[in-house]
N, C-alpha and C positions, 0 to 999 in steps of 0.2 A: 772249507773249500769254497772256491768261487766258480760260478758258471759264466760262460760267455754264450749268450743267447738264452732267451726265456720264453720262446714260443711254445708250440705243442710238444716238441721233443724235449725242450728244456723243462717243462712241467713234469714229464715222465721221469727224467733224470733226477729232478729235485725230489720226487717221491722216494726214489731209491736212496738218495743221498742223505735225507734226513733220518733214515734208519741207521746209518753207519757212522757219520761224522758231522761235526758242526758246519752249518752253512753260513758263510760270511757275506754273501751277497751275489749279485749278478751284474754283468755288463750287457748292454743291448743298445740298439739305436733309439729305443723308447722304453718307457716304463711299461711293464707287462702285468701290473696288478699287485705286485708286492712292493709298495712304495717305500717301506722301511728298509728293504734290502737292495733297492736300486742304486747302483754305483755310477750310473751314467754310461756314456760311450766308453769304449776300451781306453784305459790309461795305464801304462805299465808301472807308473809310480804309485798307484793305489794298491795297498796291501801286497807289496812286491814279494814277500816271503810266503804268501799263501799259495797252495797248489790250485790249479784251474782245470776245468774240463770244457771243451767246446761242445756245447749242447745244441748243435744245429744239425738237423737231419739231412740236408742237402749235401751230398758228397763233395761237389765242386766248391761250394761256399766254405765247407769245413776245411778243405785243403787250403783255400785262400787265406782263411783266418789263422790257420796253423803257421803260416809264414810270417804273420804279423805279431802274434801273441808272444810276449817275452817272459811270461810267468812259467814256472815249472809245472809240467803236466802231471796229472794223477791218473790212476786207473780206478774204475768203479765196477764192482761186481755186486749185483743185487743179492740180498740174503737168501732168496729162494732159488738162485741159480746153482746148478751142479757143475762144477769146474774141476777137472782132474788136476792134481798137483803137478802133473807132467805136461802142462800147457805153458807155452811162451806167450806173454801178453805184452804188446807194445804200449808205449805211453799214450795217454789220451783215449784209450779204448774203454767202451762202456758195454757191460754185459748185463742185460736187463732181466726182468722177472721170468722165472720158470724156464730158463734156457738150460741146455746141456751141452757142455764142451768136453769132448773125450780126450784121452791120452794122446800125446804127441802132436796135438794141434798147435800151429803157429798162427797167432793173430798179430797183424801188423799194427801200425800206429793209427790212432783215431778211427778205429773200427767201431761200428754199432752192431751188436748182436741183440736184436729186438726180442720182445716177449715171445716165449715158446719156441724159439729157433733151436735147431739141433745141428751140431757140427761133429761129425764122427772122426775117428782116429786118423792121425797122420795127414790131415788136410792142412793146407797153407792158404791163409786168407791175407791178401796184401793190404797195404795202407788205404785208408779212406773208403773201405767197403762198407755197405749197409745191408745186413741180412734182415729183411722185414719179418713181421710176426709169422711164426709157424714155418719158416723156410727150413728145408732139410738139406744139409750138405753131407753126402755119404763119404765113406772113407777114401783117403788118398786123393782128394780133389785139390785143384789149384784155382783160386779165384783171383783175378787180376785187379790191380789198383782201381779204385773208384767205382767198381761194379756195384750195381744195385740188384739184389735178388728179391723179387716181389713176394708178397705174402703167400704162404702155402706152396711155393715153388720147390721142386725137388731136383737136385743135381746128383746124378748117379755116380757110383764108385769110379774113381780114376779120371773123371772128366776135368778138362782144363778150360777155364773161361778166361779170355783175354781182358785187357784193361778197359775200363769205362763202358762196359756192356750193361744192357738193361734186360734182365730176365723177368718176364711178365708174371703177374700173379697166377698161381696155380700151374705154371708151365713145368713140364717134365723134360729135363735136358739129359739126353743119353749119349751125345757126341760132343767132341771138343768144339769150342767157338774161338775164332781168332781174336 
């Protein structure tokens, strides 16, 4: 697999990746410390048959890159994650260490479910969402495109969050947000 981006988030994704499948290299604007794996800036002709993950934490940049990248996208689930067999996972999504994703959850494309996050049953997480470390999404919630849920934030059962919202670290959300 190839990574696009090898900053802080890319390093975390790399840690999960090396446990699951062969790492072929990474694209980035600059070399980020793994000189032998650096493929240069993105070029769709380099390893065109290898799957790729966009390993950039910023939701807006990840969306912009998804419109450019021509490789086939992969899904990555860390070995320590607990993910129900009845979860729908969109391409390019990354589920990191010690997360729990319950039955009936729908994860859009290019979602990041960061370490220790929990998503309860029947929730719908749109494209390009980032759930930070320890975020909790209770059952039957809807999280709009590009929203960032801060570390330790809690979204109560049935709450709907609109697109491109920022939920602060530790915030408890009990009512819908447009």
